[in-house]
C-alpha positions as CSV (number, residue, x, y, z in Angstrom):
1,M,96.0,18.0,-161.6
2,V,94.6,18.9,-158.2
3,T,92.4,16.6,-156.2
4,L,89.9,18.0,-153.7
5,T,86.6,17.2,-152.1
6,I,83.5,19.3,-152.6
7,D,80.4,18.4,-150.7
8,K,81.8,14.9,-150.0
9,K,82.5,14.4,-153.8
10,T,86.2,13.8,-154.7
11,I,87.1,15.5,-157.9
12,S,90.3,16.3,-159.9
13,V,90.7,19.5,-161.9
14,P,93.7,21.4,-163.5
15,E,95.8,23.5,-161.3
16,G,94.6,27.1,-161.2
17,T,90.9,26.2,-161.5
18,T,88.7,28.2,-159.2
19,I,86.6,26.5,-156.6
20,L,83.5,27.7,-158.5
21,E,84.6,26.2,-161.8
22,A,85.7,23.0,-160.0
23,A,82.3,22.7,-158.4
24,R,80.5,23.2,-161.7
25,S,82.6,20.6,-163.4
26,A,81.2,18.2,-160.9
27,N,77.6,19.5,-161.4
28,I,77.6,21.1,-158.0
29,S,75.8,24.4,-158.1
30,I,77.1,27.4,-156.3
31,P,74.9,30.6,-156.8
32,T,76.5,33.7,-158.2
33,L,75.3,37.2,-159.0
34,C,78.3,39.3,-160.3
35,Y,80.3,36.5,-161.9
36,L,80.9,36.3,-165.6
37,K,83.7,33.8,-166.6
38,G,86.7,35.5,-168.0
39,V,85.0,38.9,-167.8
40,N,84.0,39.7,-164.2
41,E,85.6,37.5,-161.5
42,I,86.0,40.1,-158.8
43,A,83.9,38.6,-156.0
44,A,81.9,41.8,-155.6
45,C,78.5,40.3,-154.6
46,R,79.8,37.7,-152.1
47,I,77.0,35.4,-152.9
48,C,79.4,32.6,-154.0
49,M,80.9,32.2,-150.5
50,V,81.9,28.7,-149.5
51,E,83.4,27.1,-146.4
52,V,86.8,25.6,-146.6
53,E,88.0,23.4,-143.8
54,G,90.9,24.9,-142.0
55,H,89.9,28.4,-142.9
56,A,88.3,30.6,-140.2
57,R,86.6,32.8,-142.8
58,L,84.4,31.9,-145.6
59,V,85.9,32.5,-149.0
60,P,84.4,33.6,-152.4
61,S,84.6,30.6,-154.7
62,C,84.9,32.6,-157.9
63,D,88.4,34.1,-157.2
64,N,90.0,31.4,-155.1
65,A,91.9,28.6,-156.7
66,V,91.8,25.0,-155.6
67,V,94.5,23.5,-153.4
68,E,95.6,19.8,-153.2
69,G,93.5,18.1,-150.5
70,M,91.1,21.0,-150.0
71,V,87.8,20.2,-148.4
72,V,84.9,22.5,-149.4
73,H,81.3,22.8,-148.2
74,T,79.1,24.8,-150.5
75,N,75.9,24.8,-148.5
76,S,76.7,24.5,-144.8
77,P,74.6,26.5,-142.3
78,R,77.4,29.2,-142.1
79,V,77.3,29.5,-145.9
80,R,73.5,29.7,-146.1
81,E,73.4,32.4,-143.5
82,A,76.2,34.4,-145.0
83,R,74.4,34.4,-148.4
84,R,71.2,35.5,-146.8
85,V,72.9,38.4,-145.0
86,N,74.7,39.5,-148.2
87,L,71.4,39.4,-150.2
88,R,69.7,41.5,-147.4
89,L,72.5,44.0,-147.7
90,I,72.1,44.2,-151.5
91,L,68.4,44.6,-151.1
92,S,69.0,47.6,-148.7
93,Q,70.3,49.6,-151.7
94,H,68.0,48.1,-154.3
95,E,64.6,49.3,-155.6
96,N,62.9,45.9,-155.4
97,N,59.5,47.0,-156.8
98,C,59.6,44.0,-159.1
99,T,56.2,44.7,-160.8
100,K,57.7,47.8,-162.3
101,C,60.8,46.1,-163.8
102,T,61.1,44.6,-167.3
103,R,63.3,41.8,-165.8
104,S,60.7,40.6,-163.3
105,G,60.6,36.8,-163.6
106,N,64.0,36.8,-165.4
107,C,66.1,38.5,-162.7
108,K,69.0,36.7,-160.9
109,L,68.6,38.7,-157.7
110,Q,64.8,38.0,-157.6
111,T,65.4,34.3,-158.1
112,L,68.1,34.2,-155.4
113,C,65.9,36.0,-152.9
114,N,63.1,33.6,-153.5
115,D,65.5,30.7,-153.2
116,Y,66.7,31.9,-149.8
117,N,63.1,32.9,-148.7
118,L,63.9,36.6,-148.4
119,L,60.4,38.0,-149.1
120,G,60.7,41.4,-147.5
121,D,63.1,44.1,-146.5
122,H,65.3,43.3,-143.5
123,Y,67.3,46.5,-143.4
124,V,66.4,50.2,-143.8
125,K,66.7,51.1,-147.4
126,D,69.2,53.7,-148.5
127,L,68.0,54.8,-151.9
128,K,69.0,58.0,-153.7
129,N,66.5,60.2,-155.5
130,I,68.2,60.2,-158.8
131,P,65.9,60.8,-161.9
132,T,66.2,58.4,-164.7
133,D,67.2,59.6,-168.2
134,F,64.9,58.1,-170.8
135,S,66.3,60.0,-173.7
136,N,68.6,57.3,-175.0
137,P,68.1,53.8,-176.4
138,V,69.8,52.4,-173.3
139,V,68.4,53.4,-170.0
140,R,70.1,53.1,-166.6
141,I,68.0,53.1,-163.5
142,E,70.3,54.0,-160.6
143,N,68.3,52.5,-157.7
144,R,68.2,49.1,-159.3
145,C,72.0,48.9,-159.7
146,I,73.6,46.3,-157.4
147,R,77.3,47.5,-158.1
148,C,78.2,44.1,-159.6
149,M,80.4,45.9,-162.2
150,R,79.4,43.5,-165.0
151,C,78.5,46.4,-167.3
152,I,81.9,48.1,-166.7
153,Q,83.8,44.9,-167.5
154,V,81.8,43.9,-170.5
155,C,82.0,47.4,-172.0
156,E,85.8,47.5,-171.4
157,K,86.9,43.9,-172.0
158,I,84.6,42.8,-174.7
159,Q,83.6,46.0,-176.5
160,G,86.6,48.1,-175.7
161,M,84.5,51.3,-175.2
162,N,85.0,52.1,-171.5
163,I,81.6,54.0,-171.4
164,W,80.7,52.7,-167.9
165,D,82.9,53.4,-164.9
166,V,83.1,53.5,-161.2
167,V,82.1,56.9,-159.9
168,G,81.9,58.4,-156.4
169,T,83.8,57.2,-153.3
170,G,83.1,55.3,-150.1
171,I,79.5,54.6,-149.5
172,R,78.6,56.8,-152.5
173,T,80.5,54.5,-154.9
174,T,78.3,53.6,-157.8
175,V,78.4,53.0,-161.6
176,G,78.0,55.8,-164.1
177,V,79.3,57.2,-167.3
178,G,83.0,57.9,-167.2
179,R,84.8,61.2,-167.9
180,F,82.0,63.2,-166.2
181,R,79.7,62.8,-169.1
182,T,76.0,61.8,-169.5
183,L,75.2,58.8,-171.7
184,G,73.9,61.1,-174.4
185,E,77.2,63.1,-174.4
186,S,79.3,60.0,-174.7
187,D,80.3,58.0,-177.8
188,C,78.3,55.1,-176.6
189,T,77.3,52.9,-179.6
190,F,74.2,51.6,-177.9
191,C,75.1,48.1,-178.7
192,G,73.2,46.9,-175.6
193,Q,75.8,44.4,-174.4
194,C,75.7,46.0,-171.0
195,V,72.0,45.4,-170.9
196,T,72.2,41.7,-171.8
197,H,74.8,41.1,-169.1
198,C,73.2,43.1,-166.3
199,P,71.8,40.5,-163.8
200,V,69.0,42.8,-162.8
201,G,66.9,45.5,-164.4
202,A,69.3,48.3,-163.8
203,L,70.0,48.6,-167.5
204,Q,67.3,48.2,-170.1
205,E,66.3,49.3,-173.6
206,H,64.0,52.4,-173.9
207,D,60.5,50.9,-174.0
208,D,58.7,51.8,-177.2
209,T,55.8,49.3,-177.0
210,G,53.3,52.1,-176.1
211,K,54.0,53.9,-179.4
212,V,53.2,50.6,-181.2
213,W,50.0,50.1,-179.3
214,D,48.9,53.7,-180.1
215,A,49.6,53.1,-183.8
216,L,47.7,49.8,-183.8
217,A,44.7,51.6,-182.1
218,N,44.7,54.5,-184.7
219,P,42.2,53.7,-187.4
220,N,43.9,56.3,-189.6
221,K,47.3,54.5,-189.6
222,I,48.3,51.6,-191.8
223,T,50.6,49.6,-189.6
224,V,53.5,47.7,-191.3
225,V,56.0,45.6,-189.3
226,Q,59.3,44.2,-190.5
227,V,61.1,41.4,-188.6
228,A,64.9,41.0,-188.7
229,P,66.5,37.6,-189.5
230,A,68.1,37.1,-186.1
231,V,64.8,37.6,-184.3
232,R,63.4,34.3,-185.7
233,A,66.2,32.4,-184.0
234,A,65.4,33.8,-180.6
235,W,61.8,35.1,-180.3
236,A,60.4,31.8,-179.0
237,E,63.0,31.2,-176.3
238,Y,60.8,32.6,-173.6
239,Y,58.2,30.0,-174.6
240,H,60.6,27.1,-174.4
241,L,59.4,26.0,-177.8
242,D,61.0,23.2,-179.8
243,P,62.8,24.8,-182.7
244,K,60.5,23.1,-185.2
245,F,57.6,25.1,-183.7
246,A,59.5,28.4,-183.4
247,S,59.1,29.2,-187.1
248,A,59.0,32.6,-188.7
249,Q,55.5,31.7,-190.0
250,R,54.2,31.3,-186.5
251,M,55.8,34.6,-185.6
252,V,53.8,36.2,-188.6
253,T,50.6,34.7,-187.1
254,A,51.3,36.2,-183.7
255,L,51.9,39.6,-185.2
256,K,48.7,39.4,-187.1
257,E,47.0,38.5,-183.9
258,I,48.4,41.7,-182.3
259,G,46.8,43.7,-185.0
260,F,49.4,44.6,-187.6
261,D,48.0,45.2,-191.2
262,Y,51.0,44.0,-193.0
263,V,53.8,41.7,-191.7
264,F,57.0,41.8,-193.9
265,D,60.4,40.2,-193.7
266,T,63.6,42.3,-193.3
267,D,65.1,39.5,-195.3
268,F,63.6,41.2,-198.4
269,A,65.6,44.4,-197.5
270,A,68.7,42.3,-196.7
271,D,68.6,41.0,-200.3
272,L,68.1,44.5,-201.5
273,T,71.1,45.6,-199.4
274,I,73.3,43.0,-201.1
275,M,72.3,44.2,-204.5
276,E,73.2,47.8,-203.6
277,E,76.3,47.1,-201.4
278,G,77.6,44.3,-203.6
279,S,77.3,46.6,-206.7
280,E,79.0,49.5,-204.7
281,F,81.8,47.2,-203.8
282,L,82.4,46.1,-207.4
283,Q,82.3,49.7,-208.6
284,R,85.0,50.6,-206.0
285,F,86.9,47.5,-206.7
286,T,87.1,48.1,-210.5
287,H,88.1,51.8,-209.9
288,H,90.5,51.0,-207.0
289,D,92.6,54.1,-207.2
290,Q,89.6,56.4,-206.6
291,Y,88.6,55.1,-203.2
292,K,90.0,54.6,-199.7
293,W,90.3,50.9,-198.7
294,P,89.0,48.7,-197.4
295,M,85.3,49.2,-197.9
296,F,83.4,48.4,-194.7
297,T,79.8,47.1,-194.4
298,S,77.3,49.6,-193.0
299,C,74.5,47.3,-191.9
300,C,75.2,47.5,-188.2
301,P,74.4,50.9,-186.7
302,G,76.5,50.2,-183.6
303,W,79.5,49.7,-185.8
304,V,78.7,53.0,-187.8
305,R,78.5,54.9,-184.5
306,F,81.8,53.4,-183.4
307,V,83.6,54.5,-186.6
308,K,82.2,57.9,-186.5
309,G,83.0,58.4,-182.8
310,Q,86.3,56.6,-182.5
311,F,87.9,56.5,-186.0
312,P,86.2,59.3,-187.9
313,E,88.9,59.2,-190.6
314,Y,87.4,55.9,-191.8
315,T,83.9,57.2,-192.1
316,T,84.2,57.4,-195.9
317,N,85.3,53.8,-196.0
318,L,81.8,52.8,-195.0
319,S,79.5,51.6,-197.7
320,T,76.9,54.3,-198.5
321,A,74.2,51.6,-198.5
322,K,71.6,52.1,-195.8
323,S,71.0,49.2,-193.4
324,P,68.3,46.7,-194.3
325,Q,66.1,48.3,-191.7
326,A,66.3,51.8,-193.2
327,M,66.1,50.4,-196.8
328,F,62.9,48.6,-195.9
329,G,61.4,51.8,-194.4
330,A,62.2,53.9,-197.5
331,V,60.8,51.3,-199.9
332,T,57.6,50.9,-197.8
333,K,57.0,54.7,-197.8
334,S,57.6,55.0,-201.5
335,Y,57.1,51.9,-203.6
336,F,54.6,50.1,-201.3
337,A,52.6,53.3,-200.6
338,E,52.3,53.9,-204.3
339,K,51.1,50.3,-204.8
340,L,48.5,50.8,-202.1
341,G,47.5,54.2,-203.3
342,V,47.9,55.7,-199.9
343,D,49.7,58.7,-198.5
344,P,53.0,57.6,-197.1
345,H,52.5,59.8,-194.1
346,D,49.7,57.5,-193.1
347,I,52.0,54.5,-192.8
348,C,53.6,53.6,-189.6
349,V,56.7,51.4,-190.1
350,V,57.6,49.3,-187.1
351,S,60.9,47.3,-186.9
352,I,61.5,44.3,-184.7
353,M,65.2,44.0,-184.2
354,P,67.7,42.0,-182.1
355,C,69.4,45.4,-181.5
356,T,69.2,48.4,-179.3
357,A,71.5,50.5,-181.6
358,K,68.7,50.3,-184.2
359,K,66.6,52.6,-182.0
360,A,69.4,55.2,-182.4
361,E,69.7,54.6,-186.1
362,R,65.9,55.2,-186.5
363,A,66.5,58.8,-185.2
364,I,69.3,59.7,-187.6
365,P,68.0,62.9,-189.3
366,N,68.8,62.1,-192.9
367,L,67.2,58.6,-193.0
368,N,64.0,60.1,-194.3
369,S,64.4,59.9,-198.1
370,A,61.0,58.6,-199.0
371,C,58.6,61.2,-197.9
372,G,60.4,63.4,-195.3
373,D,59.2,61.2,-192.4
374,P,61.7,58.9,-190.8
375,D,62.2,55.8,-192.8
376,V,61.2,53.8,-189.7
377,D,58.9,55.1,-187.1
378,V,59.4,52.7,-184.1
379,V,61.9,50.1,-183.3
380,L,61.2,47.2,-180.9
381,T,63.8,44.8,-179.5
382,T,63.1,41.1,-179.5
383,R,62.4,41.4,-175.8
384,E,59.8,44.2,-176.3
385,F,58.1,42.1,-179.0
386,V,57.8,39.1,-176.6
387,R,56.4,41.4,-173.9
388,M,53.7,42.5,-176.3
389,L,52.9,38.8,-177.1
390,R,52.7,38.0,-173.5
391,G,50.5,41.0,-172.7
392,E,48.0,39.8,-175.3
393,Q,48.1,36.3,-173.9
394,I,49.2,34.8,-177.2
395,N,50.6,31.3,-177.2
396,P,52.6,30.7,-180.4
397,A,52.8,27.0,-179.7
398,V,49.1,26.5,-180.7
399,M,49.1,28.8,-183.7
400,E,48.9,27.9,-187.4
401,E,51.6,29.2,-189.7
402,T,51.0,32.2,-191.9
403,P,53.3,33.3,-194.7
404,F,54.8,36.8,-194.8
405,D,52.7,39.3,-196.8
406,S,53.7,40.3,-200.4
407,P,55.5,42.1,-202.0
408,L,58.0,42.9,-199.3
409,G,57.9,39.4,-197.6
410,T,60.2,37.3,-199.8
411,G,63.7,36.6,-198.7
412,T,66.5,34.2,-199.6
413,G,68.9,32.1,-197.6
414,A,71.5,34.8,-198.3
415,A,69.3,37.2,-196.4
416,V,68.6,35.0,-193.5
417,I,72.3,34.7,-192.6
418,F,72.6,38.5,-192.2
419,G,71.9,37.7,-188.5
420,A,75.0,35.7,-188.0
421,T,78.6,36.9,-188.0
422,G,80.1,36.4,-191.5
423,G,76.6,36.3,-193.1
424,V,76.7,39.6,-194.8
425,M,80.1,38.9,-196.3
426,D,79.0,35.4,-197.4
427,A,75.8,36.8,-199.0
428,A,77.7,39.7,-200.7
429,L,80.4,37.4,-202.2
430,R,77.7,35.1,-203.6
431,S,76.1,37.8,-205.6
432,A,79.3,39.7,-206.4
433,Y,80.6,36.5,-208.0
434,F,77.4,36.3,-210.1
435,M,77.6,40.0,-211.1
436,V,81.1,39.6,-212.4
437,T,80.9,36.1,-214.1
438,G,77.2,35.8,-214.9
439,H,76.8,32.5,-213.2
440,N,76.3,31.5,-209.6
441,P,79.1,30.0,-207.4
442,D,78.5,27.1,-205.1
443,P,76.5,28.8,-202.3
444,D,78.8,27.2,-199.8
445,A,82.0,28.3,-201.5
446,F,82.7,31.1,-198.9
447,T,82.6,29.1,-195.6
448,A,86.0,30.5,-194.6
449,V,84.1,33.7,-193.4
450,R,81.8,31.7,-191.1
451,G,82.4,30.8,-187.5
452,M,82.5,32.5,-184.1
453,D,86.1,33.7,-184.3
454,G,86.1,37.4,-183.5
455,W,88.4,38.3,-186.4
456,K,88.5,36.1,-189.5
457,E,90.4,36.6,-192.7
458,A,90.0,35.0,-196.1
459,S,90.9,35.5,-199.8
460,F,88.8,34.5,-202.7
461,N,89.5,34.5,-206.5
462,I,86.6,35.8,-208.6
463,P,87.2,35.0,-212.2
464,T,88.0,38.2,-214.3
465,A,87.9,40.3,-211.2
466,G,91.0,38.8,-209.4
467,E,91.7,38.1,-205.8
468,V,89.5,39.7,-203.2
469,K,90.9,39.9,-199.6
470,V,88.2,40.1,-196.9
471,A,87.8,40.1,-193.2
472,V,84.9,39.5,-190.8
473,V,84.8,40.9,-187.3
474,S,82.3,40.8,-184.5
475,G,82.6,42.6,-181.2
476,L,83.8,46.2,-181.0
477,G,86.9,45.2,-179.1
478,N,88.0,43.1,-182.1
479,A,86.9,46.0,-184.5
480,R,89.3,48.3,-182.6
481,K,92.2,45.8,-182.9
482,L,91.5,45.5,-186.7
483,L,91.4,49.3,-187.2
484,Y,94.6,49.8,-185.3
485,A,96.2,47.1,-187.4
486,L,95.1,48.9,-190.5
487,E,96.5,52.1,-189.3
488,R,99.9,50.4,-188.6
489,G,99.9,48.9,-192.1
490,E,100.0,45.3,-190.6
491,V,97.0,44.2,-192.6
492,S,95.2,45.2,-195.8
493,Y,91.8,44.1,-197.1
494,D,89.3,44.9,-199.9
495,F,86.1,44.3,-198.0
496,V,85.4,44.0,-194.3
497,E,82.2,43.1,-192.5
498,V,81.9,44.3,-188.9
499,M,79.1,43.6,-186.4
500,A,79.2,45.4,-183.1
501,C,77.9,42.5,-181.0
502,P,79.9,39.3,-180.5
503,G,78.5,36.7,-182.9
504,G,76.6,39.3,-184.9
505,C,73.0,40.1,-184.5
506,A,72.2,36.7,-183.1
507,G,74.0,37.9,-180.0
508,G,72.5,41.4,-180.2
509,G,71.8,43.7,-177.3
510,G,68.0,43.4,-177.9
511,Q,67.8,39.6,-177.8
512,P,66.3,37.5,-175.0
513,I,68.4,37.4,-171.8
514,H,69.5,34.1,-170.3
515,D,71.9,35.2,-167.5
516,G,75.3,33.7,-167.9
517,Q,74.5,32.0,-171.1
518,E,76.0,33.1,-174.5
519,L,73.6,31.9,-177.2
520,A,74.9,33.8,-180.3
521,E,76.6,30.7,-181.7
522,A,73.5,28.5,-181.2
523,R,71.2,31.1,-182.7
524,G,73.6,31.7,-185.6
525,G,73.6,28.0,-186.3
526,V,69.8,28.1,-186.7
527,L,70.2,30.8,-189.3
528,W,72.9,28.9,-191.2
529,R,70.7,25.8,-191.3
530,L,67.7,27.9,-192.5
531,D,69.9,29.1,-195.4
532,K,70.9,25.6,-196.3
533,G,67.2,24.6,-196.5
534,E,66.1,27.6,-198.7
535,A,65.2,27.0,-202.4
536,L,66.7,30.4,-203.2
537,R,70.2,31.1,-201.7
538,F,71.2,34.1,-203.7
539,S,70.0,37.7,-203.1
540,H,69.9,38.5,-206.9
541,E,67.4,35.6,-207.4
542,N,64.8,37.1,-205.0
543,P,61.8,37.6,-207.4
544,D,60.3,40.5,-205.4
545,V,63.6,42.3,-205.4
546,Q,63.9,41.7,-209.2
547,A,60.3,43.1,-209.6
548,L,61.2,46.2,-207.5
549,Y,64.1,47.0,-209.8
550,R,62.1,46.2,-212.9
551,D,59.0,48.3,-212.0
552,Y,60.4,51.0,-209.8
553,L,64.0,51.5,-209.0
554,G,65.6,50.7,-212.4
555,K,69.0,49.3,-211.4
556,P,71.4,49.1,-208.5
557,L,73.2,52.4,-207.9
558,G,70.8,54.1,-210.3
559,E,69.4,57.5,-209.6
560,K,66.3,56.3,-207.7
561,S,68.1,53.6,-205.9
562,H,70.8,56.1,-204.8
563,H,68.1,58.5,-203.5
564,L,66.1,55.9,-201.6
565,L,68.7,53.3,-200.5
566,H,71.9,55.2,-199.9
567,T,72.9,57.7,-197.3
568,D,75.7,60.2,-196.4
569,H,77.4,59.1,-193.2
570,L,79.0,62.5,-192.9
571,A,75.6,64.3,-192.7
572,W,75.2,63.8,-189.0
573,E,77.4,64.2,-186.0
574,M,78.5,62.0,-183.1
575,P,79.2,63.6,-179.6
576,Q,82.8,64.6,-179.2
577,A,84.7,61.5,-178.3
578,Q,88.2,60.2,-177.4
579,R,89.5,56.9,-178.5
580,G,89.4,54.1,-175.9
581,Q,92.5,52.4,-174.8
């Protein structure tokens, strides 16, 4: 242990601890801007500077280890002035028109400038006139970038994609897409982890709220909205609501207040996905020699893009089942349109997703099986949804609860957990067990696939079917490791769930941003608790899904089901890509 003094407080910490982490362990706050523990510790911003007695120069606290007997001052006049100067320098190359930025009010730089009373420009601005490309789900605004390098490090160290890189030299050094590509030309999965880890508004999702407002204002459009399971675990964070008030039913009320005609639950489509994907797995499993192994889940569009771009030889291993989002859109523009007796072209399907990659999925050309229109018309992130609520001055805390509409509003506990890593696998195994044996397992029999480990393995025996070897992966960096291990023959599985974002959809790139905090585990915990409290915990017991098969689809993997609910992953192309390192 090393003993030192920080702001007159004597503390002891393990050898190798940085000054920053030592201070935090003693509840002493040192401001940071570029720092992400274990990911970005490069002292790029110089905001965490501190004064160490015996040192002529100030030192960055994020990359300097403690020394026995060290005396540190975190808020001396020299330190405060240095931080003010460094913030002014950052502002000289930053478009600080905060009223135009989606991160206004939730921006680390904005907060620090207010804290240090920097309310104007102190140096001549040096901004480049670089147009912004709004053609992709992820948008980078050059003049807001502060060169903190977080996006580069997150993309490389966590996701293993190496999309972002340092470009230019000298004073022209900035962040851009590596290998002399545009973002649209790259093999970016649009997972959005760069967006959630950007401390300012240099990276954001493509804003589609205007399209939704237009649809809501159009008297000739029937507006239908679906809400993904992970959204209910995060949507009320900006309102600081107690979890007992942040219910899905209050979310429904808020959406009705906005003006949607029908509010449905993507949980319905998640249960439908289990029926199709689970049946597909059993079909493959019982005809083992006819298929490549393992079978991969296909719910996550970021993962699908990753496979097609980085490991195209595994594309046919993906389940042909559409994602819940796409299944919902197809069912809405066929089954539900017929029930209403309306032209499906008059229905506008809006998705609220925890994900930026869902925006790219919506645009896949062959996801249009119901009527020729896209299955889903518009995708909003959780953040965009909240901005709409705030724009309408809606306060969820004072709202009554409203149930989801019928018949696409019923979901089970198995569907709720789709938003947490391991949830799809858990739900699929529950129903696969039933499909084989004719009776339900203990709904908590498959807990080995739960938890936040980035790569989990388990084996389960299903009577009459035999041993099923499964794996659950979250985060594309872990997905790459698994695929390399498969290539080398080091592992073998029957069924693998992959989610592009660490922790699954709960930690998705479209979720609320709380700088420096990783909330996927806490949000996932909410979903597991919701599952535990549901009366129905098996997808095959969803009464509305049963009615859909009885009255319209026929059976899982049937002709109509295959047409509406399955897709050909080979029917569209990714940009030419090279494998990451």
